[in-house]
N, C-alpha and C positions, 0 to 999 in steps of 0.2 A: 427395225426390219430392213434388210437390204434386198434389192432385186435379185432374182435368180433366173435360171433358164428353164424352169419347170413347165411353164405354159408352152414355150417353143418346142421343148422335147416331146411333150404330149401330143402336139399336133403333127410333128414330123415334116419332112420336106423343107422347102424354102419358106421361112416364116419372116414376114416383114413387120417390124414394130413401127408404129406411126405416132407422132406427137406434133403439136404446133406451138408456136410462140407468137404472141402479139394480138390476141383477141381484144384485150382491154384498152390498149393505148389510144390516145387521141390522134396520133400521127404515125405515119409510116405503114409499110405493108404488113400483112399477116404471112407468116412463113411456116410451112410444114416440112417435116423430114420423115423419110422412111429408111429403115436400116435392116438389112439381112445380115445377121452375124454368122461367122464361121464358128461352130462350137469348139473347134480346136484352137482358135486364135482370138478369144474374147479379151479385150484390154482389161486389166485389173482396175478396180476402183470405179466402175460404171455405177452411176446413181442418178436419181432425179436431179436435173440440172440446177434446181433451186437449192439443193443441199450442198452444192460445190462452189468453191471460190472461182472467180473469173479466171485466175491463172490455171487452176486445175481443169476447168472446162476447156480452155484453149489447148492445153496439152492433150486432153482426151479427144478433142475434135480431130487433131492430126493423127492420133493413134487409130481412131475409128476409120478415118478415110483410108488409112494404110492397109487395113485388114478386112474391111467389110464392104458389102455392096450398099451404096448410098444414093438415094434420090432426094432432091430438094424441090419443093413447089412454092412459088411466091405469087401472091395476089396483091396488086398495087391498090392504092387508095381509091382511084376512080372506079375500079371494079367492086371494091368493098361497098362504096356508096351506092352503086347501082343494084347489087344483088343482096345486100345485107351481110353482116359479119359471119353469121352461121354458114350461109351458103358459100361465102368466100373461103372460110376455113375448110369446108368440104372440097372446094375446087383446088385449094392448095394441096390437100392430102391426095387427091386424085392425081395431080401432076407429079407429086413426089413418088407415088407408088408405081406409076405407069412404066418407067424404064426397068423396073426390077422384076416384073412378071412373077410374083410370088405365088406359092400354092395356098398360103393362108396369110391373113393380115390380123394383127393385134392392134387395136386403136385405143389410145388413152381416152378415158371418159366413158360416157354412157350413150353416145350417139356416133354413128358412122355414116359416111356417104352411101348413097345408093349406087353400088357398083357390082360387078359380077364376081369379085373375089370372095372366097369363103372368109368370113370376118367374125371376130369376137371383139366386143368392147370390154375394156378392163378399167373399172373405176380405180383411180390412183395407180394406174399402170406404170407411170414413170418411176414409182417406188417399188414396183412388184416384178416387172418383166425387164430383163436386161436389154432386149432389143428396143423396147419403148424408151428405156432410160437413155440408150445411145441416141435414139431419135430426138429426145428432148434436148440433149446436148448440142447436136448438129443444128437443130432449129433455132435454139437460143443464141448460139454463137454467131450463126449466119445473120440473124436479125439484129443482134447487138452491133455487129460490124457495119451493117447497112445504116443504122441510126447514127453511129459515130461518124460515118462518112457524110451523112446529111447534115449533121451538126456543124461540120466545117463550112458547108455552103449556106447554112441558115443559122447563124449564131444568135444567141439571145433567148433561146427556148430551153436550153439545158439538156438537149437530146443526148449528148455524150454520156451524161449521168442518168437521166430519167428514162431514156430510150423511148420517149414519146408518151409515157404515161402521164396522167393528170396530176402532176405535183404542183405545189405553190409556185415554184420557179417557172414551170411551163405556163401556168395560168397568167402569171405576171408578164411573161413574154408575149402572150397573146394580147393582153390588154395594151401593151406598149407598142407592139410591132404589127399586130393583126394576124389574119389567117394566111397560111402559105398553101402552095399547091400540094403539100404533103399531109395536110390535115384532113381528117375524115369528117366531111361536111354533114354526114348523116348522124353524127354523134351530137347529142344535145348540147354539151359544153361548147362545141364549135358552131353548131347551127345558130345558137343564140347570139354569136358574135358576128354573124354575117348580116350585113345591112342590106 
């Protein structure tokens, strides 16, 4: 099944699709994106970012930015640790949607922030709604690029490849090099390494 524009068309008006990247990693920010597509200029090939190659995601990232209204929200590690990852995800979504002023919002998953926008949650939305698929691509590419940049400054954890997720390479880097300022100290695998 490929995503389509049925949810957006049924709602009418300016519909923002929202998705996030980076709830699970041990390091780095959580990133949300919101995208309002122009139904006359939808880039072909939009899909759940996890179904696309890195090269295809990068190409679609540029195509989406060229034809759609896009908002990006980023919540850094210190805030994640302070308010927890769910609230941090909601904060990132709120920051992403704010500049777009949509009539309706479609949020991937089964929970959405408490905000004043008319909102529908869509489980598996990145594979069902084109605007959420577009948001999933923007969020993932943005976060991946952040982690690749951080990997250059903090070598030894494998972030360019693992993007901060808890891989064996990342774990070995923690054992060898210790915890950085970009690690989520509220996460158990990091907390147990803090003396």
